[in-house]
C-alpha positions, 0 to 999 in steps of 0.5 A: 429886256436888258440892255445898255444904250450908249448915246453918241457911240457913233462919234467915238467910232468916227473918231477912231476911223475917219480922224485917227486912222486917217480915212477921212483925210484920205476921202478928202484927197480922193475927192480933190483928185477925182477926174469923172465928176461929170458922170456923178448923179444922185443914184439910188445907192447915194439916196438909200445906202442900199441897192440890189442888182442881178449880176451872175447867171445861173450856170456861173452860180452853180460853178461857184457853188461847186468851187465852194463845196471844194473848199473855195472859202478855206484859203484866200484866193486874191487873184480870184476875187479880183476876177470876180470883181471885174464881173461885179463892177459893171459900168452901172455899178461903178457909177453907183459907186463913184456917185456915192463916194464922189471919188474913185474907190478900191477893194481893201478886203474881200473874201468868201463866206460860207453859212451852214443851215441852222448854225449857231447864232453870233454877234452878226446875227443881231441888229448892228452897223459895221464899225468903220469909217463913215463912208465905206461900202460892202458888196455881198454876192449871193450864189444861193437864194434867200429862203422864207425867213432865212439865208438872207440879210435884213436891213433898216432904212436909213432913217430908222438907223439914224434914230437908233444911233442917236439913242445909243443902240448903234455901236452898243456893246456887242452883248446888247445886240437884239434879234427884234428891235420893236421891244427896244423902240416900243420901250423908248416910245419910238417909231418902229424901225422899218425893216427891208427884206430883199428877195434874193435870187442866186446871182444877185449883188448887194451894195450897202453903206455898212456903217450907217444901215442897220443890218443883221444876218438870217442863217439858212435853214435848208442848204448852205448859203455861199457869199463873196464879199468885199470892202470898198473905200475911197481912193486916189486911184481907180480900183483896177489900178489899185489892184494891179499893184498886187496888194489889195484887196487883202483877206477879211483877216486880220483888221478890217480898217488898218491905219492908213499910211500918210493919213493916220495920226 
């Protein structure tokens, strides 16, 4: 096993996104202006950084899968992304999100992803956290179910992630990302990471704190995996007000978290 750990690397990530690009300052402003504090609670998402909920019906998933087969992922459709968010963000999901942020929120990015059976592995297939602000959420909606050992996303619990963050695995160089964390934790005489493998049914939505929960993709083995994803950040305005202005969400490309006007240094 060859790996170069980078202790405290997460602090450089926090400096870049939270301070230099202004995401922490925007979050502070969003919290100060929040008008729905009476409905905040200690939710599952706030406690664990990860939840799964049923969302789309089987007929809806079948319709979405047909759209994917006809090129849905080939060109970004912002209006359709907003339409799906209307379906996804139920009152329960909204309460989970505002309790996590303690503010309103908005989708900054969204898109449609296709994974083909047994496709070549890439850097996302190793255990990692997503570089970005300390407080953002990733939505993933699966229109196809998980398979035995495939077509899924694995997660570490928050405690395991925090331990691996401190020793320098989280945000290490991309080439050192690992598919199996056991050899690393064994070599460091650490407790092995707790792995969470959810049973994904077609139509399930997952929300997770992608910068503070280690995760990795399992490529499908039998059939394509079709997913809608969106990235949520704290906002001064509600997500519907933001999307009504016609600018957000942007497509997944280019940069995930551009500097914020008025907040970035």
